[in-house]
Structures are given as C-alpha cells and as structure tokens.
Backbone as ProteinMPNN parsed JSONL, in Angstrom:
{"seq_chain_A": "MQRYGSQSATAFIVSRAGQPALKRPTPPISTENPRKASASTTSVSDSPFPVILFQRDQFVWPNKSPIIYLTLDLQTPKLNAIHQHLWLAGLSSAARPLHRQKLLGRILLVTEDPNEHLVWFETQLFIKPLPDYLLDYSYWSENLCHDEDLRQAACGLLLSYAWLVCYKCDLEIAKETGLLPKDIEWPD", "coords_chain_A": {"N_chain_A": [[0.87, -1.175, -0.005], [0.692, 2.139, -0.945], [1.913, 5.13, 0.526], [0.967, 8.473, 1.216], [2.448, 10.993, 2.49], [1.4, 11.237, 5.751], [-0.914, 10.016, 5.328], [-2.83, 7.19, 4.375], [-3.306, 5.378, 1.318], [-5.622, 3.967, 1.142], [-8.437, 3.141, 3.181], [-9.691, 1.002, 5.723], [-12.984, -0.165, 6.128], [-14.653, -1.181, 8.895], [-16.531, -4.043, 9.587], [-19.544, -4.965, 11.373], [-18.896, -7.261, 12.713], [-16.308, -6.859, 13.311], [-14.392, -7.395, 11.407], [-12.404, -6.503, 8.543], [-14.313, -5.047, 6.013], [-14.694, -3.581, 3.563], [-12.622, -1.773, 1.267], [-12.149, 1.587, 1.437], [-11.445, 4.279, -0.559], [-9.211, 6.922, 0.229], [-8.601, 10.497, 0.149], [-6.006, 11.553, -2.125], [-4.454, 13.631, -1.285], [-2.906, 15.876, 1.071], [-4.082, 16.693, 4.37], [-3.424, 19.18, 5.093], [-3.777, 22.447, 3.948], [-2.572, 23.657, 0.884], [-2.605, 26.321, 0.315], [-2.01, 29.807, 1.086], [-2.38, 30.791, 4.462], [-3.502, 33.256, 5.036], [-4.953, 33.835, 2.825], [-7.714, 33.328, 2.505], [-10.707, 33.299, 4.386], [-12.715, 31.55, 4.136], [-13.439, 28.126, 3.373], [-12.162, 26.102, 0.682], [-14.143, 24.472, -0.371], [-16.383, 26.006, 0.024], [-16.286, 27.861, -1.92], [-17.795, 29.324, -4.77], [-19.156, 27.404, -7.494], [-19.422, 27.555, -11.108], [-22.441, 29.259, -11.953], [-24.19, 28.27, -13.833], [-23.807, 25.854, -16.375], [-23.192, 25.167, -19.715], [-22.817, 22.399, -21.553], [-21.862, 19.874, -23.79], [-24.438, 19.717, -25.077], [-26.236, 20.124, -22.976], [-27.726, 21.714, -20.1], [-26.222, 22.441, -17.029], [-26.464, 22.684, -13.575], [-24.192, 23.244, -11.333], [-24.302, 23.404, -8.468], [-26.67, 22.147, -7.89], [-26.556, 19.655, -9.061], [-23.919, 18.126, -8.422], [-22.466, 15.759, -9.096], [-22.922, 15.323, -11.828], [-21.788, 17.662, -12.778], [-19.1, 17.325, -11.938], [-18.427, 15.041, -13.408], [-18.524, 16.098, -16.048], [-16.494, 17.971, -15.748], [-14.162, 16.597, -15.129], [-13.859, 14.007, -16.315], [-12.781, 12.165, -19.251], [-14.187, 11.21, -21.815], [-13.879, 11.126, -24.654], [-11.117, 10.853, -25.081], [-10.748, 8.396, -23.748], [-12.112, 6.714, -25.423], [-10.501, 6.496, -27.687], [-8.15, 5.575, -26.679], [-6.601, 3.154, -27.095], [-5.447, 3.68, -29.526], [-3.705, 5.77, -29.258], [-0.943, 5.407, -29.177], [-0.039, 5.741, -31.679], [0.293, 8.447, -31.939], [2.537, 9.057, -30.531], [5.169, 8.309, -28.138], [4.28, 7.03, -24.945], [4.65, 9.025, -22.276], [5.646, 11.032, -19.436], [4.479, 14.408, -19.128], [6.366, 17.287, -20.062], [7.906, 19.607, -17.755], [6.533, 22.938, -17.067], [8.356, 25.083, -17.481], [10.037, 23.951, -19.308], [8.353, 23.498, -21.477], [7.937, 26.156, -22.227], [10.565, 26.802, -22.992], [10.703, 25.248, -25.256], [9.284, 26.776, -26.937], [6.528, 26.779, -26.816], [3.264, 27.994, -26.575], [1.233, 28.519, -23.802], [-2.011, 27.63, -23.448], [-5.136, 28.125, -21.947], [-7.689, 25.861, -21.261], [-10.966, 24.707, -20.614], [-11.934, 22.232, -21.141], [-11.673, 18.951, -20.342], [-10.889, 16.966, -22.15], [-9.106, 18.161, -23.816], [-6.879, 18.66, -22.341], [-3.427, 18.902, -21.969], [-2.983, 18.495, -24.65], [-1.173, 19.148, -27.54], [-0.474, 21.304, -30.307], [1.532, 22.071, -32.906], [2.913, 24.946, -31.889], [1.382, 25.344, -29.689], [0.083, 24.619, -26.488], [-2.491, 23.099, -24.816], [-3.96, 23.452, -21.661], [-5.739, 22.411, -18.874], [-6.965, 24.284, -16.178], [-6.188, 23.68, -12.716], [-8.808, 22.683, -10.769], [-10.057, 24.404, -7.865], [-11.366, 22.79, -5.96], [-10.014, 20.385, -5.989], [-7.958, 20.694, -4.289], [-8.89, 20.502, -1.815], [-9.221, 18.608, 0.991], [-11.543, 17.741, 2.389], [-13.52, 18.026, 0.462], [-12.782, 16.097, -1.409], [-13.207, 13.807, 0.21], [-15.96, 13.922, 0.624], [-17.148, 14.077, -1.939], [-15.623, 12.984, -4.125], [-14.319, 10.546, -3.501], [-16.233, 8.596, -3.379], [-16.991, 7.706, -5.835], [-15.463, 5.74, -8.061], [-14.659, 6.156, -10.749], [-14.735, 8.969, -11.01], [-12.869, 9.599, -9.037], [-10.502, 8.454, -10.082], [-10.215, 9.989, -12.411], [-9.833, 12.543, -11.306], [-7.47, 12.06, -9.868], [-5.781, 11.591, -12.012], [-5.658, 14.11, -13.223], [-4.424, 15.522, -11.136], [-1.956, 14.132, -11.141], [-0.944, 14.916, -13.623], [-0.373, 17.558, -13.079], [1.685, 17.205, -11.225], [3.65, 16.432, -12.962], [3.865, 18.764, -14.547], [4.527, 20.896, -12.801], [7.303, 20.995, -11.47], [9.384, 22.489, -10.443], [10.176, 25.528, -8.667], [10.022, 27.673, -10.434], [8.251, 26.675, -12.291], [5.911, 26.687, -10.826], [5.489, 29.432, -10.534], [5.071, 30.123, -13.226], [2.727, 28.691, -13.696], [0.963, 29.998, -11.956], [0.952, 32.596, -13.021], [-0.169, 32.114, -15.52], [-2.683, 31.36, -14.847], [-3.31, 28.769, -14.197], [-3.047, 27.625, -11.706], [-4.151, 28.53, -8.389], [-3.306, 31.834, -7.213], [-2.486, 32.012, -4.592], [-1.116, 29.774, -3.757], [1.666, 28.337, -2.21], [5.211, 27.602, -2.553], [6.553, 24.748, -1.031], [8.62, 24.928, 1.871]], "CA_chain_A": [[0.002, 0.001, 0.015], [1.511, 3.328, -1.049], [1.546, 6.161, 1.545], [1.138, 9.863, 0.849], [2.676, 11.697, 3.762], [0.924, 10.359, 6.866], [-2.222, 9.443, 4.925], [-2.741, 5.978, 3.597], [-4.059, 5.478, 0.083], [-6.957, 3.378, 1.343], [-8.807, 2.941, 4.586], [-10.589, -0.151, 5.859], [-14.26, 0.024, 6.851], [-14.775, -2.388, 9.727], [-17.908, -4.521, 9.658], [-20.058, -5.118, 12.743], [-18.198, -8.387, 13.305], [-14.957, -6.424, 13.602], [-13.504, -7.806, 10.335], [-12.402, -5.532, 7.444], [-15.367, -5.383, 5.06], [-14.433, -2.949, 2.27], [-11.611, -0.744, 1.225], [-12.706, 2.859, 0.99], [-10.327, 5.179, -0.919], [-9.055, 8.234, 0.898], [-8.045, 11.48, -0.754], [-4.59, 11.44, -2.335], [-3.812, 14.877, -0.914], [-2.696, 16.109, 2.486], [-5.152, 17.462, 5.025], [-2.928, 20.556, 5.17], [-4.121, 23.241, 2.774], [-1.361, 24.234, 0.297], [-2.783, 27.751, 0.061], [-1.589, 30.682, 2.179], [-3.389, 30.871, 5.521], [-4.195, 34.543, 5.014], [-5.607, 34.026, 1.524], [-9.148, 33.333, 2.563], [-11.274, 32.811, 5.635], [-13.644, 30.488, 3.83], [-12.79, 26.958, 2.836], [-12.231, 25.971, -0.773], [-15.422, 23.853, -0.707], [-17.409, 27.031, 0.09], [-16.189, 28.74, -3.071], [-18.862, 28.98, -5.722], [-18.93, 26.824, -8.843], [-20.206, 28.359, -12.039], [-23.851, 29.219, -11.66], [-24.794, 27.352, -14.779], [-22.797, 25.421, -17.347], [-23.764, 24.507, -20.899], [-21.753, 21.581, -22.125], [-22.346, 18.65, -24.438], [-25.851, 19.853, -25.352], [-27.105, 20.11, -21.791], [-27.485, 22.695, -19.086], [-25.909, 21.799, -15.746], [-26.358, 23.577, -12.414], [-23.248, 22.559, -10.499], [-24.673, 23.298, -7.07], [-27.816, 21.247, -7.778], [-26.156, 18.281, -9.476], [-22.477, 18.125, -8.428], [-21.893, 14.611, -9.729], [-22.926, 15.594, -13.296], [-20.778, 18.682, -13.045], [-17.77, 16.74, -11.771], [-18.215, 14.156, -14.537], [-18.187, 16.915, -17.182], [-15.308, 18.75, -15.473], [-13.002, 15.802, -14.914], [-13.735, 12.811, -17.13], [-12.329, 12.331, -20.645], [-14.743, 10.111, -22.584], [-13.383, 11.083, -25.997], [-9.783, 10.231, -25.015], [-10.874, 7.043, -23.363], [-12.607, 5.963, -26.568], [-9.411, 6.29, -28.62], [-6.938, 5.258, -25.904], [-5.803, 2.107, -27.674], [-4.784, 4.162, -30.756], [-2.859, 6.919, -28.974], [0.439, 5.09, -29.386], [0.301, 6.263, -33.007], [0.615, 9.857, -31.825], [3.84, 9.192, -29.913], [5.465, 7.49, -26.98], [3.607, 7.359, -23.706], [5.596, 9.488, -21.26], [5.181, 12.178, -18.621], [4.561, 15.713, -19.768], [7.537, 18.077, -19.628], [7.534, 20.727, -16.86], [6.105, 24.141, -17.72], [9.471, 25.877, -17.933], [10.572, 23.262, -20.475], [7.373, 23.802, -22.535], [8.248, 27.52, -22.661], [11.857, 26.744, -23.692], [10.427, 24.664, -26.569], [8.522, 27.784, -27.72], [5.077, 26.534, -26.751], [2.339, 28.982, -25.93], [0.332, 27.8, -22.923], [-3.404, 28.095, -23.63], [-6.055, 27.616, -20.944], [-8.901, 25.239, -21.769], [-11.763, 24.061, -19.534], [-12.35, 20.919, -21.611], [-10.69, 17.958, -19.896], [-10.441, 16.185, -23.301], [-8.041, 18.924, -24.461], [-5.771, 18.86, -21.391], [-2.11, 18.432, -22.414], [-2.921, 18.277, -26.106], [-0.44, 20.224, -28.181], [-0.478, 21.405, -31.739], [2.61, 22.972, -33.3], [3.522, 25.729, -30.796], [0.349, 25.621, -28.677], [-0.234, 23.556, -25.544], [-3.723, 23.309, -24.085], [-3.863, 22.948, -20.312], [-6.899, 22.648, -18.011], [-6.574, 24.75, -14.83], [-6.509, 22.768, -11.606], [-9.955, 23.228, -10.003], [-9.813, 24.611, -6.447], [-11.901, 21.722, -5.125], [-9.102, 19.285, -5.925], [-6.996, 21.004, -3.235], [-9.636, 20.466, -0.548], [-9.342, 17.228, 1.481], [-12.937, 17.391, 2.755], [-14.305, 17.897, -0.795], [-12.447, 14.776, -1.907], [-13.852, 12.844, 1.038], [-17.414, 13.996, 0.512], [-17.679, 14.013, -3.319], [-14.848, 12.262, -5.164], [-13.858, 9.202, -3.093], [-17.342, 7.665, -3.419], [-17.171, 7.288, -7.195], [-14.131, 5.359, -8.483], [-14.358, 6.814, -11.997], [-14.433, 10.377, -10.713], [-11.652, 9.635, -8.263], [-9.393, 8.185, -10.978], [-10.055, 11.146, -13.273], [-9.265, 13.601, -10.493], [-6.059, 11.705, -9.584], [-5.073, 11.765, -13.249], [-5.402, 15.546, -13.373], [-3.371, 15.863, -10.166], [-0.697, 13.583, -11.611], [-0.421, 15.752, -14.732], [0.213, 18.748, -12.457], [2.922, 16.803, -10.653], [4.575, 16.493, -14.061], [4.006, 20.123, -15.062], [5.068, 21.819, -11.797], [8.399, 20.318, -10.79], [10.3, 23.465, -9.86], [9.53, 26.767, -8.201], [9.738, 28.526, -11.628], [7.036, 26.117, -12.882], [4.775, 27.168, -10.011], [5.279, 30.843, -10.91], [4.466, 30.128, -14.581], [1.33, 28.212, -13.514], [0.148, 31.06, -11.33], [0.86, 33.722, -13.985], [-1.014, 31.657, -16.594], [-3.998, 31.115, -14.29], [-3.511, 27.356, -14.074], [-3.128, 27.358, -10.267], [-4.494, 29.751, -7.635], [-2.152, 32.67, -6.951], [-2.085, 31.967, -3.182], [-0.392, 28.544, -3.445], [3.072, 28.59, -1.93], [6.168, 26.509, -2.741], [6.913, 24.281, 0.31], [9.996, 25.23, 2.3]], "C_chain_A": [[0.904, 1.232, -0.012], [0.988, 4.366, -0.037], [1.805, 7.527, 0.932], [1.254, 10.656, 2.104], [2.261, 10.755, 4.871], [-0.4, 9.737, 6.528], [-2.02, 8.182, 4.149], [-3.635, 6.122, 2.37], [-5.476, 4.893, 0.22], [-7.19, 3.211, 2.799], [-9.758, 1.766, 4.673], [-11.834, 0.29, 6.601], [-14.458, -1.279, 7.608], [-16.229, -2.752, 9.819], [-18.309, -4.667, 11.115], [-19.37, -6.27, 13.449], [-16.764, -8.036, 13.643], [-13.958, -6.837, 12.535], [-13.533, -6.712, 9.244], [-13.432, -5.96, 6.397], [-15.028, -4.842, 3.658], [-13.216, -2.031, 2.374], [-12.275, 0.524, 0.691], [-11.533, 3.797, 0.652], [-10.348, 6.451, -0.124], [-8.452, 9.204, -0.094], [-6.561, 11.353, -0.908], [-3.808, 12.68, -1.956], [-3.718, 15.001, 0.581], [-3.913, 16.867, 3.077], [-4.725, 18.902, 5.221], [-3.199, 21.258, 3.848], [-2.858, 23.865, 2.219], [-1.438, 25.756, 0.044], [-2.379, 28.545, 1.305], [-2.745, 30.773, 3.202], [-4.173, 32.192, 5.475], [-4.97, 34.783, 3.731], [-7.108, 34.133, 1.618], [-9.616, 32.791, 3.918], [-12.286, 31.727, 5.403], [-12.879, 29.302, 3.276], [-12.971, 26.899, 1.322], [-13.604, 25.393, -1.186], [-16.585, 24.849, -0.659], [-17.39, 27.939, -1.132], [-17.217, 28.336, -4.11], [-18.353, 28.347, -7.014], [-19.584, 27.791, -9.808], [-21.701, 28.222, -11.755], [-24.548, 28.226, -12.538], [-23.721, 27.029, -15.819], [-23.558, 24.776, -18.52], [-22.645, 23.728, -21.576], [-22.382, 20.297, -22.677], [-23.856, 18.635, -24.542], [-26.748, 19.732, -24.114], [-26.732, 21.266, -20.853], [-27.215, 21.952, -17.744], [-25.815, 22.916, -14.694], [-25.464, 22.867, -11.398], [-23.662, 22.404, -9.022], [-25.864, 22.364, -6.842], [-27.462, 19.814, -8.128], [-24.643, 18.199, -9.563], [-21.855, 16.912, -9.142], [-21.85, 14.785, -11.259], [-21.864, 16.619, -13.619], [-19.362, 18.091, -12.955], [-17.433, 15.768, -12.927], [-17.817, 14.98, -15.776], [-16.84, 17.62, -16.995], [-14.044, 17.913, -15.424], [-12.802, 14.641, -15.899], [-13.444, 13.109, -18.61], [-12.864, 11.203, -21.539], [-14.193, 10.014, -24.018], [-11.955, 10.444, -26.049], [-9.858, 8.762, -24.644], [-11.301, 6.144, -24.522], [-11.492, 5.66, -27.566], [-8.107, 5.898, -27.967], [-6.02, 4.24, -26.587], [-5.052, 2.528, -28.912], [-3.818, 5.296, -30.498], [-1.362, 6.645, -29.159], [0.898, 5.596, -30.762], [0.765, 7.717, -32.959], [2.007, 10.077, -31.193], [3.979, 8.302, -28.712], [4.667, 7.968, -25.775], [4.658, 7.761, -22.679], [5.005, 10.687, -20.509], [5.342, 13.475, -19.401], [5.804, 16.452, -19.225], [7.049, 19.188, -18.683], [7.257, 22.009, -17.665], [7.282, 24.982, -18.263], [10.109, 25.275, -19.209], [9.645, 23.502, -21.68], [7.659, 25.179, -23.11], [9.557, 27.562, -23.441], [11.669, 26.165, -25.114], [9.603, 25.615, -27.461], [7.04, 27.581, -27.734], [4.359, 27.62, -26.011], [1.348, 28.191, -25.108], [-1.059, 28.412, -23.023], [-4.294, 27.391, -22.609], [-7.288, 27.049, -21.645], [-9.64, 24.653, -20.574], [-12.244, 22.687, -19.931], [-11.281, 19.92, -21.193], [-10.146, 17.085, -21.065], [-9.291, 16.865, -24.026], [-6.784, 19.096, -23.578], [-4.495, 18.159, -21.857], [-2.065, 18.002, -23.869], [-2.16, 19.46, -26.713], [-0.509, 20.124, -29.683], [0.525, 22.47, -32.16], [3.211, 23.69, -32.073], [2.508, 26.036, -29.688], [0.148, 24.413, -27.826], [-1.443, 23.926, -24.766], [-3.632, 22.673, -22.699], [-5.137, 23.358, -19.549], [-6.432, 23.17, -16.682], [-6.971, 23.745, -13.783], [-7.666, 23.393, -10.817], [-9.579, 23.321, -8.506], [-10.262, 23.439, -5.59], [-10.961, 20.532, -5.05], [-8.002, 19.508, -4.872], [-7.631, 20.918, -1.853], [-9.87, 19.014, -0.133], [-10.783, 16.864, 1.78], [-13.784, 17.236, 1.49], [-14.011, 16.541, -1.411], [-13.221, 13.702, -1.109], [-15.357, 12.747, 0.773], [-17.938, 13.724, -0.909], [-16.922, 13.115, -4.292], [-14.496, 10.83, -4.785], [-14.991, 8.154, -3.169], [-17.566, 7.085, -4.816], [-15.774, 6.994, -7.771], [-13.72, 6.037, -9.807], [-13.942, 8.256, -11.824], [-13.085, 10.496, -9.985], [-10.429, 9.413, -9.157], [-9.163, 9.397, -11.912], [-9.391, 12.309, -12.529], [-7.779, 13.32, -10.173], [-5.248, 11.852, -10.835], [-4.738, 13.227, -13.503], [-4.35, 15.999, -12.4], [-1.99, 15.346, -10.607], [-0.103, 14.446, -12.721], [0.167, 17.031, -14.151], [1.537, 18.428, -11.729], [4.023, 16.783, -11.741], [4.899, 17.937, -14.478], [4.712, 21.062, -14.097], [6.099, 21.056, -10.95], [9.31, 21.269, -10.042], [9.517, 24.726, -9.487], [9.173, 27.67, -9.407], [8.479, 27.987, -12.321], [5.802, 26.617, -12.157], [4.468, 28.622, -10.35], [4.612, 30.931, -12.292], [2.987, 29.709, -14.47], [0.434, 29.259, -12.908], [-0.065, 32.225, -12.285], [-0.126, 33.363, -15.101], [-2.457, 31.434, -16.143], [-4.345, 29.594, -14.166], [-3.673, 26.905, -12.616], [-3.508, 28.639, -9.566], [-3.208, 30.498, -7.251], [-1.647, 32.545, -5.513], [-1.463, 30.664, -2.79], [1.064, 28.891, -3.255], [3.945, 27.383, -2.217], [6.563, 26.05, -1.296], [8.361, 24.597, 0.627], [10.793, 23.983, 2.544]], "O_chain_A": [[1.799, 1.351, 0.825], [-0.213, 4.46, 0.215], [2.778, 7.701, 0.198], [0.243, 10.967, 2.734], [2.713, 9.611, 4.928], [-0.966, 9.005, 7.339], [-1.108, 8.11, 3.326], [-4.598, 6.89, 2.377], [-6.395, 5.283, -0.499], [-6.243, 3.146, 3.583], [-10.562, 1.561, 3.763], [-11.754, 1.028, 7.584], [-14.431, -2.358, 7.015], [-17.076, -1.902, 10.093], [-17.472, -4.504, 12.003], [-19.267, -6.26, 14.676], [-16.061, -8.864, 14.222], [-12.759, -6.646, 12.736], [-14.563, -6.069, 9.043], [-13.423, -7.106, 5.948], [-15.078, -5.588, 2.681], [-12.85, -1.582, 3.46], [-12.885, 0.517, -0.378], [-10.707, 4.071, 1.523], [-11.415, 6.995, 0.161], [-7.849, 8.783, -1.081], [-5.877, 11.069, 0.075], [-2.621, 12.78, -2.267], [-4.407, 14.275, 1.298], [-4.645, 17.565, 2.375], [-5.562, 19.763, 5.487], [-2.895, 20.737, 2.775], [-2.128, 24.531, 2.953], [-0.466, 26.38, -0.382], [-2.402, 28.03, 2.423], [-3.919, 30.825, 2.835], [-5.351, 32.239, 5.829], [-5.583, 35.838, 3.57], [-7.724, 34.927, 0.906], [-8.972, 31.923, 4.507], [-12.692, 31.043, 6.343], [-11.774, 29.467, 2.759], [-13.837, 27.572, 0.762], [-14.156, 25.775, -2.218], [-17.647, 24.589, -1.224], [-18.334, 28.692, -1.371], [-17.48, 27.15, -4.308], [-17.296, 28.694, -7.541], [-20.233, 28.747, -9.384], [-22.157, 27.151, -11.353], [-25.381, 27.441, -12.085], [-22.842, 27.845, -16.096], [-24.448, 23.95, -18.322], [-21.679, 24.291, -22.091], [-23.307, 19.731, -22.094], [-24.497, 17.661, -24.146], [-27.891, 19.284, -24.212], [-25.591, 21.725, -20.821], [-27.891, 20.983, -17.399], [-25.172, 23.944, -14.908], [-25.929, 21.983, -10.679], [-23.389, 21.372, -8.409], [-26.05, 21.85, -5.739], [-28.008, 18.872, -7.553], [-24.104, 18.2, -10.67], [-20.791, 17.054, -9.744], [-20.859, 14.434, -11.9], [-21.128, 16.483, -14.596], [-18.527, 18.348, -13.822], [-16.283, 15.694, -13.363], [-16.878, 14.61, -16.48], [-16.12, 17.844, -17.969], [-12.954, 18.439, -15.649], [-11.667, 14.34, -16.269], [-13.814, 14.158, -19.137], [-12.1, 10.341, -21.973], [-14.057, 8.908, -24.54], [-11.647, 9.63, -26.92], [-9.097, 7.956, -25.18], [-10.912, 4.979, -24.6], [-11.552, 4.629, -28.238], [-7.064, 5.885, -28.621], [-4.807, 4.438, -26.65], [-4.122, 1.84, -29.332], [-3.159, 5.755, -31.431], [-0.587, 7.593, -29.287], [2.084, 5.847, -30.973], [1.526, 8.167, -33.815], [2.58, 11.16, -31.314], [3.035, 7.623, -28.309], [4.416, 9.162, -25.613], [5.467, 6.933, -22.258], [3.996, 11.262, -20.915], [6.241, 13.608, -20.232], [6.217, 16.253, -18.083], [5.915, 19.651, -18.801], [7.699, 22.137, -18.807], [7.207, 25.522, -19.366], [10.639, 25.992, -20.057], [10.131, 23.691, -22.795], [7.633, 25.366, -24.327], [9.658, 28.274, -24.44], [12.38, 26.543, -26.046], [9.275, 25.281, -28.599], [6.347, 28.15, -28.578], [4.796, 28.096, -24.963], [0.688, 27.291, -25.628], [-1.249, 29.588, -22.712], [-4.198, 26.176, -22.437], [-7.859, 27.694, -22.525], [-9.017, 24.161, -19.633], [-12.906, 22.022, -19.134], [-10.131, 20.013, -21.621], [-9.051, 16.533, -20.957], [-8.568, 16.211, -24.778], [-5.763, 19.614, -24.03], [-4.5, 16.954, -22.109], [-1.196, 17.226, -24.266], [-2.465, 20.619, -26.433], [-0.59, 19.04, -30.26], [0.378, 23.64, -31.807], [3.948, 23.071, -31.305], [2.756, 26.898, -28.843], [0.049, 23.297, -28.337], [-1.455, 24.965, -24.106], [-3.272, 21.502, -22.57], [-5.546, 24.518, -19.587], [-5.556, 22.551, -16.077], [-7.967, 23.037, -13.932], [-7.532, 24.486, -10.267], [-8.892, 22.456, -7.963], [-9.613, 23.121, -4.594], [-11.087, 19.726, -4.128], [-7.21, 18.605, -4.601], [-6.993, 21.221, -0.845], [-10.605, 18.278, -0.792], [-11.208, 15.758, 1.447], [-14.681, 16.393, 1.454], [-14.934, 15.889, -1.898], [-13.816, 12.799, -1.698], [-15.936, 11.662, 0.709], [-19.04, 13.201, -1.071], [-17.529, 12.542, -5.196], [-14.385, 9.976, -5.665], [-14.732, 6.958, -3.038], [-18.258, 6.078, -4.962], [-14.982, 7.92, -7.948], [-12.568, 6.442, -9.965], [-12.952, 8.715, -12.394], [-12.277, 11.376, -10.282], [-9.425, 10.11, -9.008], [-8.017, 9.771, -12.161], [-8.5, 12.971, -13.061], [-6.947, 14.227, -10.204], [-4.077, 12.221, -10.736], [-3.636, 13.539, -13.954], [-3.465, 16.774, -12.763], [-0.985, 16.042, -10.462], [1.105, 14.678, -12.751], [1.141, 17.545, -14.701], [2.41, 19.291, -11.631], [5.183, 17.083, -11.46], [6.055, 18.28, -14.727], [5.438, 21.952, -14.541], [5.795, 20.55, -9.87], [9.955, 20.86, -9.076], [8.387, 24.95, -9.92], [8.144, 28.346, -9.394], [7.713, 28.77, -12.883], [4.783, 26.929, -12.773], [3.3, 29.0, -10.444], [3.695, 31.728, -12.491], [2.115, 30.319, -15.089], [-0.725, 29.398, -13.299], [-1.161, 32.781, -12.344], [-0.848, 34.238, -15.579], [-3.356, 31.33, -16.978], [-5.511, 29.216, -14.047], [-4.356, 25.92, -12.337], [-3.23, 29.727, -10.071], [-2.169, 29.888, -7.0], [-0.511, 32.924, -5.226], [-1.277, 30.425, -1.596], [1.638, 29.646, -4.039], [3.472, 26.249, -2.133], [6.87, 26.89, -0.45], [9.226, 24.541, -0.248], [11.966, 24.062, 2.91]]}, "name": "protein", "num_of_chains": 1, "seq": "MQRYGSQSATAFIVSRAGQPALKRPTPPISTENPRKASASTTSVSDSPFPVILFQRDQFVWPNKSPIIYLTLDLQTPKLNAIHQHLWLAGLSSAARPLHRQKLLGRILLVTEDPNEHLVWFETQLFIKPLPDYLLDYSYWSENLCHDEDLRQAACGLLLSYAWLVCYKCDLEIAKETGLLPKDIEWPD"}
C-alpha cells in the first residue's frame, strides 16, 4: 500500500463483526491546505462553482447536481474511446515541466475541456486549470472518493500537475497563466 505523507491510500471500513469489510479510498492529498493561511477565511469547498454550465448539449447547475458537473469537469470520454490508438501519436511518457514547454517555444493556452488537457499542436499547448476543489481534502472525502471513475479522473489531473510543476519557476508560470491559484506557496 502506497503512503502519501501520513495518509494511507486506502482505509478499511470495519464490519459489525470487527472484520475488514471494504476498502474505502481516501483522498490522495494532504489534510494541510497548500494555500496561504491569510488568503481566505472560507474553505475551498465554500467557493462557488459556475452558476450554470452549458456543455455537451445540456445545461448543468453545479450546485444542484455536483456529480454531473464533476463528470463533465474531470472525465475524458473522447480520449478514453481512442486510448488504444494513442500510441500512433507518440510514446507514452510524462509531460515536460512548464518551464521546459516555454523553452520549446510553446504557448500555454487555458482550456476548460478535460479532453483537451495536455494536447499540443505545433507551438500551442492546451492545459486545463486545476480546480480549487481538488486541493480540498474534505471535498475529496465527501464528493470524489465515493465514485471510483471520478476519483481516478481527479487523480489523473493531479498527476499531470505533478509533471508540469516540478520546480519553483514552474509554479510561478502556472500562477501567472491562471492554471493554479495565486495563493499557493512553494513548500520550504
């Protein structure tokens, strides 16, 4: 079992007989908030989602139907459908850090479509900003850990940011571009 800081990747739910019954995933992030303490007095989960969203020929009210919103915001059905053919586009490897993308002359373009995240064309690289709710441990526990597909999609987006933000200069680029909140600090 892999450990993330002091948190385990899974937790056991004990049955009435005292035996482990199920494994319940726990959030892959720390309970410590990576944002500056003085940045906000409200928690990330209290921050408003878009009031209404029109995507894939439907209207979605994120506050009324969070699972539908999270599905649209995190999952990549188009990429999943062609996954077995992606080897034709190139080798499967981690994305280069943001400073390296800039050195290669790529323009970083913000996209809200998860299907376009880390897709590049000539000198343009499309990147989905990291949603604030993915930095909130309680939001993970309440909304993402109950659905394995959503949890995997959210973990995949977090993993891509681990690739993109390797150095302090990458963090500054991400904040300037609007990919990460401006109040995230580099750990000492």
